[in-house]
C-alpha positions in Angstrom: 25.5 -23.6 -21.9 27.0 -20.8 -19.7 24.9 -19.6 -16.8 22.9 -16.5 -17.3 24.5 -13.5 -15.7 22.8 -12.4 -12.5 21.3 -8.9 -12.6 21.3 -6.1 -10.0 18.4 -4.2 -11.6 15.5 -5.2 -13.8 15.7 -4.5 -17.5 14.2 -1.1 -18.2 10.9 -1.2 -20.2 8.0 1.0 -20.9 5.8 -1.2 -18.8 8.0 -0.8 -15.7 8.2 2.9 -16.1 4.4 3.1 -16.6 3.6 1.0 -13.6 6.0 2.8 -11.3 4.9 6.2 -12.3 1.2 5.6 -12.2 1.3 3.7 -8.9 3.4 6.5 -7.4 0.7 8.9 -8.5 -1.9 7.0 -6.7 0.1 6.5 -3.5 1.1 10.1 -3.3 -2.6 11.1 -3.6 -3.4 9.0 -0.5 -1.6 11.5 1.7 -0.8 14.6 -0.3 -4.3 15.9 0.1 -4.1 15.8 3.9 -1.5 18.6 3.8 -4.0 20.9 2.1 -7.0 20.2 4.4 -6.8 23.5 6.4 -6.8 25.5 3.2 -9.7 23.4 1.7 -11.6 23.9 4.9 -11.2 27.7 4.8 -12.0 27.9 1.1 -14.9 25.6 0.3 -16.1 24.3 3.8 -16.7 27.6 5.6 -14.1 26.6 8.2 -15.7 23.2 8.9 -13.7 20.0 9.0 -12.7 18.8 5.5 -11.5 15.3 6.6 -14.2 13.8 4.4 -12.0 14.7 1.4 -9.5 12.1 2.6 -12.1 9.6 3.9 -14.1 9.4 0.7 -11.1 8.6 -1.4 -9.8 5.9 0.9 -13.3 4.3 1.3 -13.8 4.1 -2.4 -10.3 2.7 -3.1 -10.5 0.2 -0.2 -13.9 -1.1 -1.2 -13.0 -1.7 -4.9 -9.4 -3.0 -5.0 -10.2 -6.7 -4.5 -13.1 -6.6 -7.0 -11.1 -4.8 -9.6 -8.1 -7.1 -9.2 -10.3 -10.2 -9.9 -11.9 -8.5 -12.9 -8.4 -7.8 -14.2 -7.8 -11.5 -14.5 -11.1 -12.0 -16.3 -11.3 -8.9 -18.6 -7.6 -8.2 -19.3 -5.1 -5.8 -17.7 -4.9 -3.3 -20.5 -8.6 -2.2 -20.6 -9.0 -1.8 -16.9 -5.6 0.0 -16.5 -6.5 2.5 -19.3 -9.9 3.0 -17.8 -8.4 3.6 -14.3 -6.0 6.2 -15.6 -8.7 8.0 -17.5 -11.2 8.0 -14.5 -8.5 9.1 -12.1 -7.4 12.0 -14.3 -10.8 13.3 -15.1 -11.8 13.1 -11.4 -8.7 15.0 -10.6 -9.8 17.7 -13.0 -13.2 17.8 -11.3 -11.6 18.1 -7.9 -9.4 21.0 -9.1 -12.4 23.1 -10.1 -14.7 22.0 -7.2 -16.8 25.0 -6.1 -17.9 23.4 -2.8 -17.2 20.5 -0.4 -20.0 18.2 -1.8 -18.6 18.5 -5.3 -15.1 17.8 -4.1 -16.2 14.7 -2.1 -18.0 13.3 -5.1 -14.9 13.8 -7.3 -12.8 12.0 -4.6 -15.1 9.0 -4.7 -14.6 8.7 -8.5 -10.9 9.3 -8.1 -10.6 6.5 -5.6 -12.3 4.1 -8.0 -9.8 5.0 -10.7 -7.0 4.6 -8.2 -8.1 1.1 -7.4 -7.9 0.1 -11.1 -4.4 1.5 -11.4 -3.1 0.1 -8.2 -4.1 -3.5 -8.5 -2.8 -3.8 -12.1 0.8 -3.1 -11.1 1.8 -6.6 -10.0 -0.1 -8.4 -12.8 1.4 -6.2 -15.6 5.0 -6.7 -14.2 4.3 -10.4 -13.8 3.2 -10.7 -17.5 6.2 -8.7 -18.7 9.0 -10.3 -16.7 10.0 -13.8 -15.6 12.3 -15.4 -13.0 14.8 -13.2 -11.3 13.9 -10.2 -13.5 10.3 -10.4 -12.3 11.5 -10.4 -8.7 13.6 -7.3 -9.3 10.9 -5.5 -11.2 8.3 -6.1 -8.5 10.9 -5.0 -5.9 11.5 -1.8 -7.8 7.8 -1.2 -8.0 7.2 -1.8 -4.3 10.1 0.3 -3.2 9.2 3.2 -5.4 5.5 3.1 -4.3 6.4 3.1 -0.6 9.0 5.9 -1.1 6.5 7.9 -3.0 4.1 7.7 -0.1 6.8 9.0 2.3 7.7 11.8 -0.1 4.1 13.0 -0.3 4.0 15.2 2.8 7.0 17.2 1.4 5.5 17.6 -2.0 2.1 18.4 -0.6 3.5 21.1 1.7 5.4 22.8 -1.2 2.4 22.8 -3.5 -0.1 23.9 -0.9 2.1 26.7 0.5 3.1 27.9 -3.0 0.1 27.5 -5.2 -2.9 26.8 -2.9 -4.8 23.6 -2.3 -6.1 23.1 -5.8 -2.5 22.5 -7.0 -2.5 19.1 -5.1 -5.2 17.9 -7.6 -4.0 19.8 -10.6 -0.6 18.1 -10.5 -2.3 14.9 -11.5 -3.6 16.3 -14.8 -0.4 16.4 -16.9 1.0 13.2 -15.2 -2.3 11.4 -15.8 -2.4 12.3 -19.5 1.2 11.3 -20.0 0.6 8.0 -18.3 -2.5 7.3 -20.5 -0.5 8.0 -23.7 2.4 5.8 -22.5 -0.1 3.0 -21.6 -1.7 3.0 -25.0 1.8 2.6 -26.6 3.4 0.0 -24.4 0.6 -2.3 -23.0 -0.1 -5.4 -25.0 -3.6 -6.3 -26.2 -4.0 -9.5 -24.3 -7.3 -11.1 -23.2 -8.1 -12.0 -19.6 -6.5 -15.1 -18.3 -9.6 -16.6 -16.8 -12.4 -15.1 -18.8 -14.6 -18.2 -18.8 -17.4 -18.4 -16.3 -19.8 -15.9 -14.8 -18.5 -12.9 -12.9 -19.2 -13.1 -9.2 -21.3 -10.0 -9.0 -23.0 -10.9 -5.7 -19.7 -11.6 -3.9 -18.3 -8.4 -5.4 -21.2 -6.3 -4.1 -21.0 -7.9 -0.6 -17.3 -7.3 -0.5 -17.6 -3.7 -1.5 -20.2 -3.1 1.1 -18.2 -4.8 3.8 -14.9 -3.2 3.0 -16.4 0.2 2.4 -18.2 0.2 5.8 -15.1 -1.1 7.5 -12.8 1.4 6.0 -15.2 4.2 7.0 -15.1 3.0 10.6 -11.4 2.8 10.7 -11.1 6.5 9.6 -13.3 7.8 12.4 -11.6 10.0 15.0 -10.1 7.9 17.7 -11.1 10.1 20.6 -14.8 10.5 19.5 -17.4 8.5 21.5 -18.9 5.5 19.8 -22.4 6.2 18.4 -25.4 4.1 17.6 -25.1 4.8 13.9 -21.5 3.5 14.0 -22.7 0.3 15.7 -25.1 -0.2 12.8 -22.4 0.4 10.3 -20.1 -2.1 12.1 -22.9 -4.8 12.1 -23.6 -4.2 8.4 -19.9 -4.6 7.6 -19.6 -7.8 9.6 -22.7 -9.3 8.1 -21.6 -8.3 4.5 -18.2 -9.8 5.0 -19.6 -13.0 6.5 -22.0 -13.4 3.6 -19.1 -12.7 1.2 -17.1 -15.5 2.7 -20.0 -17.9 2.4 -20.6 -17.0 -1.3 -16.8 -17.5 -2.1 -17.0 -21.1 -0.8 -19.9 -21.9 -3.1 -19.3 -20.0 -6.4 -17.3 -21.6 -9.1 -15.5 -18.4 -10.1 -15.0 -16.5 -6.8 -13.8 -12.9 -6.4 -11.3 -14.2 -3.8 -10.1 -17.8 -3.8 -10.0 -18.5 0.0 -8.0 -21.7 -0.4 -4.9 -19.7 -1.4 -4.6 -18.8 2.3 -4.0 -22.5 3.0 -0.5 -22.1 1.6 1.8 -21.0 4.5 4.0 -18.9 2.2 1.1 -17.0 0.8 -0.5 -16.5 4.2 2.9 -15.3 5.5 3.3 -12.8 2.6 -0.2 -11.4 3.2 0.4 -11.0 6.9 3.7 -9.2 6.1 1.8 -6.8 3.8 -0.7 -6.0 6.5 2.0 -5.5 9.2 4.2 -3.4 6.9 1.4 -0.9 6.3 0.5 -0.8 10.0 4.1 0.2 10.8 4.8 2.4 7.8 1.7 4.5 7.7 0.8 4.4 11.4 4.4 5.0 12.6 5.1 7.8 10.1 1.9 9.8 11.0 2.9 10.2 14.6 6.6 10.6 13.8 5.8 13.6 11.6 3.6 15.0 14.4 6.6 14.8 16.7 8.7 16.6 14.1 6.2 19.4 13.9 4.8 19.8 17.4 7.8 18.3 19.4 10.7 19.8 17.5 8.8 22.8 16.1 9.7 22.1 12.4 7.6 23.5 9.5 5.6 21.1 7.3 8.3 21.3 4.6 11.1 20.7 7.1 9.3 17.8 8.7 8.8 16.3 5.2 12.4 16.7 4.4 13.5 15.0 7.6 11.5 11.9 6.3 13.8 11.9 3.2 16.3 9.3 4.7 13.5 6.8 5.0 12.3 6.8 1.4 15.9 7.0 0.0 16.9 4.0 2.0 13.6 2.3 1.0 14.3 2.6 -2.7 17.9 1.4 -2.6 17.4 -1.5 -0.1 14.2 -2.6 -1.9 16.3 -3.6 -4.8 18.8 -5.3 -2.6 16.0 -7.3 -0.9 14.6 -8.4 -4.3 18.1 -9.5 -5.3 18.7 -11.4 -2.1 15.6 -13.7 -2.4 17.3 -15.2 -5.5 20.2 -16.4 -3.3 18.8 -16.7 0.2 15.7 -18.2 1.9 12.9 -15.6 1.4 11.7 -16.0 5.0 15.1 -15.0 6.4 15.5 -12.1 4.0 12.1 -10.6 4.8 12.5 -11.4 8.5 15.9 -9.6 8.5 14.3 -6.6 7.0 11.7 -6.4 9.7 14.4 -6.9 12.4 16.3 -3.9 11.0 13.1 -1.9 10.8 12.3 -2.7 14.4 15.8 -1.6 15.5 15.1 1.7 13.8 11.9 2.1 15.7 13.5 1.2 19.0 16.4 3.6 18.5 14.0 6.4 17.7 11.9 5.6 20.8 15.0 5.9 23.0 16.4 9.0 21.3 13.5 11.5 20.8 13.1 14.4 23.1 11.9 18.0 22.5 15.6 19.0 22.4 17.0 16.1 20.2 19.0 17.6 17.3 17.6 16.5 14.0 20.9 15.0 12.8 20.9 12.5 15.7 17.8 10.9 14.1 19.3 10.2 10.7 20.8 6.8 11.4 17.6 5.3 13.0 15.6 6.8 10.1 17.9 5.1 7.6 17.5 1.8 9.5 13.7 2.2 9.3 13.8 2.8 5.5 16.4 0.1 4.8 14.6 -2.5 6.8 11.3 -1.6 5.1 12.9 -1.9 1.7 14.5 -5.3 2.4 11.3 -6.7 3.9 8.7 -5.1 1.6 9.9 -5.7 -1.9 10.4 -9.5 -1.7 7.0 -10.0 -0.2 5.3 -9.3 -3.5 7.6 -11.6 -5.3 6.9 -14.5 -2.9 3.1 -14.0 -3.3 3.4 -14.1 -7.1 5.7 -17.2 -7.0 3.1 -19.4 -5.2 0.1 -18.1 -7.3 -1.2 -19.4 -10.6 -0.6 -16.8 -13.4 -4.4 -16.5 -14.1 -4.9 -15.3 -10.5 -2.2 -12.7 -10.2 -4.8 -9.9 -10.5 -6.8 -11.5 -7.6 -3.6 -11.6 -5.5 -2.8 -8.0 -6.4 -6.3 -7.0 -5.2 -5.7 -8.8 -1.9 -2.4 -7.1 -1.4 -3.9 -3.7 -2.1 -6.9 -4.4 0.2 -4.7 -5.6 3.0 -2.4 -2.6 2.5 -5.4 -0.2 2.8 -6.7 -2.1 5.8 -3.2 -2.0 7.4 -3.0 1.7 6.9 -6.3 2.3 8.6 -5.7 -0.1 11.4 -2.2 1.3 12.0 -3.4 4.9 12.1 -6.3 4.0 14.4 -4.5 1.6 16.8 -1.3 3.6 17.1 -3.5 6.7 17.4 -5.1 5.1 20.5 -1.6 4.5 21.9 -0.6 8.1 21.2 -3.8 9.4 22.8 -3.3 7.4 26.0 0.3 8.4 26.4 0.5 11.9 24.8 -1.3 15.2 24.7 -0.7 18.9 24.0 2.7 20.5 24.2 6.1 19.5 23.0 6.8 17.0 25.8 3.4 15.4 25.7 3.6 14.9 21.9 7.1 13.5 22.4 5.8 11.0 25.0 3.0 9.9 22.7 5.3 9.5 19.7 7.8 7.5 21.9 5.0 5.1 22.9 3.9 4.7 19.3 7.5 3.9 18.2 8.0 1.4 21.1 4.8 -0.5 20.1 5.9 -0.4 16.5 9.2 -2.0 17.5 7.3 -4.8 19.2 5.1 -5.3 16.1 8.2 -5.5 13.9 9.4 -8.4 16.1 6.0 -10.1 15.6 6.5 -9.7 11.9 9.9 -11.3 12.1 8.5 -14.4 13.8 5.5 -14.6 11.4 7.6 -14.4 8.2 10.3 -16.8 9.3 7.7 -19.3 10.5 5.3 -19.2 7.6 7.4 -18.2 4.6 10.1 -20.5 5.7 13.9 -20.6 6.1 14.7 -22.7 3.0 15.8 -21.3 -0.3 12.9 -21.0 -2.8 12.9 -23.7 -5.6 14.1 -22.3 -8.9 15.5 -19.1 -7.3 18.5 -17.5 -8.9 19.3 -16.2 -12.3 17.4 -18.9 -14.2 13.7 -18.4 -14.6 11.6 -19.9 -11.8 9.4 -23.0 -12.5 5.9 -22.4 -13.8 3.4 -21.7 -10.9 0.8 -24.3 -10.0 -2.3 -24.7 -12.1 -5.5 -23.2 -11.0 -6.7 -26.4 -9.4 -3.4 -26.9 -7.6 -3.2 -23.3 -6.5 -6.3 -23.8 -4.3 -4.9 -26.9 -2.6 -4.2 -26.0 1.0 -0.9 -28.0 1.1 2.0 -27.0 3.4 4.3 -26.3 0.5 6.5 -23.3 1.2 7.7 -20.6 -1.3 
């Protein structure tokens, strides 16, 4: 029988379009609202800070992703995905008509809950729809599009807020949400959960939500604010809740998070790569955009447009990275992506000054995006390849949780670097951004070593055009063996 022809792109399907569009909607909403905060503050907060509008959304989403991912395995993808789209859209409507800040924050909490259900079902739905190389390509397309959407958000937010006012950043979700719900009804199969037997781990779920919610809240605090007694209590509560959660997971027969999965080096390497990727992408981009605006004096729209090379390269090279893991060792592919990303960070750190012409930054920005695409897209495929099919939702929840954690840690930690080395004025902002980019280059080098060591430098078994072998059974999946991807 002749060999199956290798693909460059995944076969187009309604499921792929749905997952990419709905996930992009959620990712954009993570940052697009931040652009409208000054207008929100002036309109419904009497000039007071409106940062809580961003914080409430991220806390709700960060606290629920792992729980919803595990429930997706038990209750089925379709029901939770449809519920997530409906909740997200209705909460967007409530935010659009919010008369005051309290109403808006309540709507954002509900919106974050819906976003969690949408986000964690992306990988499971694609894993159910595709197999082998096609699955790798589909997951790569999804990951690249999601990251690119996040980088596009500042530009979109600036245009909407400046043209139509802050309510437009929520109103844009309404027609898109309705269209996504209608498409989901038509294309998603009616399949039961893959692991519906057994009792749901409600105690573990509540402990995890408490711990992650409190931890996310602390990560979003201003970096230059003094530490308070109330924050100490929140930190202790988060630590105790997470410690109790881990203890429950080791005892319960149907855990929310199967801890033994982390005994697999390839899985552990993929999860660390997800964490570091978000630290670099979100943390680095925040202070690069600040340099564009305060260092170069660009408008919000111009600053957003200058980020365009990153997300364009991210989309294109994400597909290349997903293709390469069918022919090359996944650890080397992902490590090469992080190396290219680190080169982009280092070049920017050397180039930026208050007088640097914008066109001189294009090549390093392209290297940043290309490296992120090569490294980011295959990570998801590696995580799925070494996971039992009935636990893909759980893994997706872990990915989303670590991504949210990485975004918070990256913004806070790199913010501390910026504060120590920067300040007010074009030169001070440039100095702070240069320090952030230098630290990001070092972290990218750490990511190279981590992925090459843990994910491995050997080609994955079953890689290539033919469908990959069936993943391990549920019992084998928890065995902490040194098997590599």
